N, CA, C and O of each residue as an XYZ file, in Angstrom:
352
protein
N    -136.525     96.140   -137.993
C    -137.739     96.281   -137.167
C    -137.266     96.642   -135.770
O    -136.492     95.873   -135.201
N    -137.654     97.705   -135.204
C    -137.201     98.058   -133.932
C    -137.811     97.207   -132.877
O    -138.951     96.764   -133.017
N    -137.030     96.946   -131.741
C    -137.600     96.275   -130.531
C    -138.634     97.007   -129.939
O    -138.610     98.238   -129.911
N    -139.686     96.233   -129.390
C    -140.632     96.748   -128.529
C    -140.179     97.096   -127.199
O    -139.551     96.275   -126.531
N    -140.479     98.368   -126.724
C    -139.974     98.752   -125.463
C    -140.840     98.101   -124.318
O    -142.037     98.330   -124.145
N    -140.079     97.279   -123.582
C    -140.878     96.377   -122.618
C    -140.639     96.939   -121.175
O    -141.394     96.597   -120.264
N    -139.551     97.833   -120.952
C    -139.293     98.263   -119.653
C    -139.117     99.711   -119.636
O    -138.367    100.208   -120.475
N    -139.744    100.488   -118.741
C    -139.604    101.900   -118.782
C    -139.862    102.422   -117.375
O    -140.322    101.669   -116.516
N    -139.605    103.568   -117.149
C    -139.782    104.189   -115.725
C    -139.990    105.678   -115.955
O    -139.641    106.249   -116.988
N    -140.644    106.327   -114.814
C    -141.046    107.715   -114.854
C    -140.627    108.332   -113.561
O    -140.617    107.718   -112.494
N    -140.222    109.800   -113.741
C    -139.829    110.439   -112.461
C    -141.250    111.398   -112.230
O    -141.671    112.181   -113.082
N    -141.798    111.192   -111.076
C    -143.094    111.821   -110.699
C    -142.774    112.809   -109.479
O    -142.314    112.372   -108.424
N    -143.040    114.138   -109.682
C    -142.891    115.126   -108.613
C    -144.279    115.413   -108.045
O    -145.200    115.952   -108.659
N    -144.297    114.975   -106.785
C    -145.620    115.147   -105.919
C    -145.705    116.594   -105.451
O    -146.732    117.248   -105.630
N    -144.580    117.119   -104.825
C    -144.449    118.328   -104.242
C    -143.030    118.603   -103.903
O    -142.250    117.652   -103.950
N    -142.572    119.828   -103.552
C    -141.197    120.106   -103.372
C    -140.516    118.956   -102.384
O    -141.035    118.639   -101.313
N    -139.361    118.411   -102.857
C    -138.678    117.447   -102.085
C    -139.285    115.952   -101.855
O    -138.910    115.095   -101.055
N    -140.341    115.911   -102.811
C    -141.008    114.577   -102.686
C    -141.290    113.929   -104.151
O    -142.313    114.201   -104.779
N    -140.431    113.171   -104.567
C    -140.420    112.468   -105.821
C    -140.625    111.002   -105.733
O    -140.349    110.356   -104.722
N    -141.170    110.442   -106.934
C    -141.467    108.868   -106.802
C    -140.816    108.458   -108.234
O    -140.972    109.155   -109.237
N    -140.192    107.446   -108.221
C    -139.675    106.841   -109.574
C    -140.545    105.388   -109.688
O    -140.524    104.435   -108.909
N    -141.200    105.539   -110.748
C    -142.099    104.422   -110.895
C    -141.984    103.622   -112.431
O    -141.743    104.137   -113.523
N    -142.216    102.352   -112.140
C    -142.317    101.528   -113.555
C    -143.925    101.355   -113.811
O    -144.726    101.774   -112.975
N    -144.238    100.879   -114.703
C    -145.645    100.527   -115.177
C    -146.379     99.931   -113.969
O    -147.562    100.229   -113.805
N    -145.739     99.084   -113.086
C    -146.424     98.346   -112.189
C    -146.397     98.914   -110.850
O    -147.338     98.718   -110.080
N    -145.356     99.621   -110.513
C    -145.133    100.024   -109.027
C    -144.140    101.038   -108.792
O    -143.378    101.286   -109.727
N    -144.000    101.710   -107.646
C    -142.914    102.470   -107.125
C    -141.680    101.821   -107.021
O    -141.694    100.833   -106.285
N    -140.578    102.112   -107.573
C    -139.325    101.453   -107.331
C    -138.147    102.358   -106.479
O    -137.205    101.848   -105.872
N    -138.400    103.677   -106.571
C    -137.546    104.573   -105.852
C    -138.460    105.574   -105.268
O    -139.419    105.990   -105.919
N    -138.152    106.074   -103.796
C    -138.883    107.017   -103.353
C    -137.569    108.028   -102.968
O    -136.592    107.559   -102.383
N    -137.640    109.412   -103.341
C    -136.836    110.357   -103.035
C    -137.430    111.514   -102.051
O    -138.356    112.187   -102.503
N    -136.989    111.769   -100.825
C    -137.615    112.604    -99.970
C    -136.384    113.369    -99.310
O    -135.267    112.871    -99.166
N    -136.761    114.664    -98.926
C    -135.924    115.482    -98.240
C    -136.003    116.920    -98.671
O    -137.028    117.267    -99.257
N    -135.042    117.810    -98.455
C    -134.957    119.157    -98.742
C    -133.589    119.709    -98.998
O    -132.658    118.921    -98.835
N    -133.327    120.876    -99.353
C    -132.080    121.353    -99.592
C    -131.029    121.023    -98.838
O    -131.014    121.407    -97.669
N    -130.044    120.315    -99.316
C    -128.712    119.823    -98.419
C    -128.902    118.527    -97.952
O    -127.904    117.930    -97.550
N    -130.061    117.933    -97.923
C    -130.331    116.471    -97.551
C    -131.428    115.872    -98.084
O    -132.557    116.147    -97.677
N    -131.189    114.950    -99.098
C    -132.238    114.241    -99.786
C    -131.737    112.826    -99.535
O    -130.542    112.529    -99.535
N    -132.830    111.897    -99.301
C    -132.608    110.406    -99.271
C    -133.428    109.820   -100.228
O    -134.580    110.199   -100.437
N    -132.726    108.657   -100.983
C    -133.448    107.921   -101.755
C    -133.534    106.430   -101.152
O    -132.575    105.781   -100.733
N    -134.897    106.017   -101.194
C    -134.959    104.636   -100.833
C    -135.219    103.769   -101.969
O    -136.069    104.149   -102.773
N    -134.680    102.769   -102.146
C    -134.836    101.581   -103.162
C    -135.954    100.667   -102.785
O    -135.824     99.849   -101.874
N    -137.044    100.797   -103.474
C    -138.240    100.063   -102.890
C    -138.476     98.625   -104.114
O    -139.556     98.065   -104.306
N    -137.438     98.352   -104.658
C    -137.637     97.142   -105.523
C    -137.579     95.968   -104.750
O    -136.761     95.925   -103.831
N    -138.371     94.936   -104.991
C    -138.568     93.854   -104.167
C    -137.215     93.074   -103.706
O    -136.928     92.663   -102.581
N    -136.439     92.993   -104.969
C    -135.181     92.091   -104.679
C    -134.071     92.797   -104.273
O    -132.960     92.282   -104.402
N    -134.232     94.166   -103.687
C    -133.018     94.835   -103.207
C    -133.203     95.143   -101.637
O    -134.307     95.488   -101.214
N    -132.144     95.014   -100.829
C    -132.115     95.335    -99.408
C    -130.925     96.250    -99.344
O    -129.842     95.781    -98.993
N    -131.045     97.537    -99.661
C    -129.892     98.517    -99.537
C    -130.209     99.479    -98.658
O    -131.365     99.815    -98.401
N    -128.973    100.064    -98.053
C    -129.148    101.205    -97.222
C    -129.624    102.462    -98.040
O    -129.186    102.612    -99.181
N    -130.306    103.166    -97.624
C    -130.925    104.495    -98.263
C    -129.537    105.284    -98.669
O    -128.510    105.251    -97.992
N    -129.691    105.939    -99.801
C    -128.657    106.607   -100.363
C    -129.042    108.116   -100.005
O    -130.203    108.512   -100.105
N    -127.963    108.950    -99.570
C    -128.218    110.239    -99.101
C    -127.162    111.276    -99.972
O    -125.970    111.057   -100.189
N    -127.871    112.336   -100.356
C    -126.972    113.328   -101.076
C    -127.425    114.677   -100.800
O    -128.457    114.801   -100.142
N    -126.796    115.722   -101.212
C    -127.004    117.197   -100.972
C    -127.921    117.669   -102.066
O    -128.534    118.710   -101.831
N    -128.112    117.089   -103.197
C    -128.904    117.649   -104.309
C    -129.907    116.633   -104.942
O    -129.670    115.425   -104.952
N    -130.905    117.119   -105.407
C    -131.806    116.233   -106.183
C    -131.167    115.588   -107.466
O    -131.481    114.456   -107.833
N    -130.234    116.390   -108.144
C    -129.564    115.917   -109.233
C    -128.680    114.728   -108.979
O    -128.637    113.747   -109.722
N    -127.981    114.881   -107.884
C    -127.252    113.632   -107.410
C    -127.964    112.298   -107.035
O    -127.479    111.184   -107.230
N    -129.229    112.566   -106.447
C    -130.169    111.530   -106.392
C    -130.612    110.783   -107.611
O    -130.683    109.561   -107.748
N    -130.915    111.777   -108.520
C    -131.292    111.238   -109.903
C    -130.179    110.505   -110.630
O    -130.457    109.503   -111.288
N    -128.983    110.934   -110.550
C    -127.875    110.288   -111.086
C    -127.664    108.787   -110.591
O    -127.433    107.845   -111.349
N    -127.785    108.702   -109.135
C    -127.931    107.443   -108.416
C    -128.925    106.444   -108.834
O    -128.694    105.242   -108.965
N    -130.175    107.099   -109.055
C    -131.287    106.238   -109.521
C    -131.055    105.803   -110.973
O    -131.322    104.662   -111.350
N    -130.620    106.616   -111.660
C    -130.410    106.279   -113.175
C    -129.193    105.157   -113.204
O    -129.268    104.147   -113.904
N    -128.107    105.451   -112.386
C    -127.067    104.325   -112.550
C    -127.714    102.938   -112.121
O    -127.476    101.899   -112.736
N    -128.504    103.001   -111.078
C    -129.154    101.639   -110.647
C    -130.259    101.168   -111.671
O    -130.411     99.953   -111.792
N    -130.994    101.969   -112.374
C    -131.940    101.509   -113.362
C    -131.440    101.225   -114.725
O    -132.157    100.585   -115.494
N    -130.247    101.652   -115.099
C    -129.589    101.521   -116.437
C    -128.396    100.684   -116.417
O    -127.746    100.592   -117.458
N    -128.002    100.029   -115.312
C    -126.666     99.327   -115.326
C    -126.889     98.070   -116.044
O    -127.906     97.381   -115.975
N    -125.823     97.833   -116.752
C    -125.944     96.474   -117.483
C    -124.492     95.886   -117.420
O    -123.467     96.522   -117.663
N    -124.567     94.612   -117.065
C    -123.277     93.998   -117.149
C    -123.036     93.177   -118.401
O    -123.705     92.189   -118.702
N    -122.144     93.610   -119.023
C    -121.876     93.086   -120.490
C    -120.379     92.555   -120.493
O    -119.469     93.267   -120.069
N    -120.155     91.251   -120.997
C    -118.897     90.739   -120.947
C    -118.626     90.389   -122.381
O    -119.358     89.558   -122.918
N    -117.657     90.936   -123.045
C    -117.288     90.768   -124.510
C    -116.736     89.388   -124.685
O    -116.022     88.909   -123.804
N    -117.017     88.743   -125.739
C    -116.392     87.422   -126.162
C    -114.893     87.508   -126.052
O    -114.263     88.387   -126.641
N    -114.306     86.567   -125.274
C    -112.908     86.405   -125.064
C    -112.403     87.270   -123.790
O    -111.225     87.272   -123.432
N    -113.414     87.997   -123.154
C    -112.791     88.878   -122.108
C    -112.799     87.977   -120.901
O    -113.733     87.205   -120.687
N    -111.769     88.082   -120.129
C    -111.584     87.358   -118.777
C    -112.671     87.900   -117.761
O    -113.012     89.082   -117.717
N    -113.122     87.001   -117.033
C    -114.044     87.431   -115.838
C    -113.862     86.568   -114.724
O    -113.236     85.515   -114.839
N    -114.441     86.997   -113.499
C    -114.304     86.267   -112.311
C    -115.677     86.189   -111.574
O    -116.319     87.207   -111.312
N    -116.079     84.977   -111.265
C    -117.421     84.568   -110.875
C    -117.061     84.267   -109.171
O    -116.168     83.533   -108.748
N    -117.918     84.966   -108.469
C    -117.951     84.741   -106.960
C    -119.269     84.262   -106.344
O    -120.292     84.455   -107.001
N    -119.346     83.710   -105.257
C    -120.240     83.124   -104.640
C    -121.350     84.356   -104.369
O    -121.012     85.496   -104.051
N    -122.714     83.922   -104.550
C    -123.588     84.997   -104.417
C    -123.765     85.492   -102.924
O    -124.287     86.588   -102.724
N    -123.372     84.763   -101.958
C    -123.314     85.130   -100.610
C    -122.486     86.189   -100.273
O    -122.718     86.958    -99.341
N    -121.336     86.258   -101.154
C    -120.404     87.261   -101.075
C    -120.498     88.626   -101.511
O    -119.595     89.457   -101.416
N    -121.729     88.824   -102.031
C    -122.235     90.066   -102.600
C    -122.834     90.929   -101.713
O    -123.289     92.003   -102.108
């Protein structure tokens, strides 16, 4: 039996240089700009990041996908280091 999809997102183009990335509940990223200078704002509630800047929409999409699909997986028997949360 396949798992039910519980988390998804969509890329929505409003007009040239104006994209929104949304979940079913809200906008999570806003991409704004024009050729040679695009800015991505991370609008997730638990994030306080500096806006990402790139020359192309493709690079911005790659950054957004990295953020949305990142999974930290530690294999059994693998060594890992834990640091304090304030240090991140």
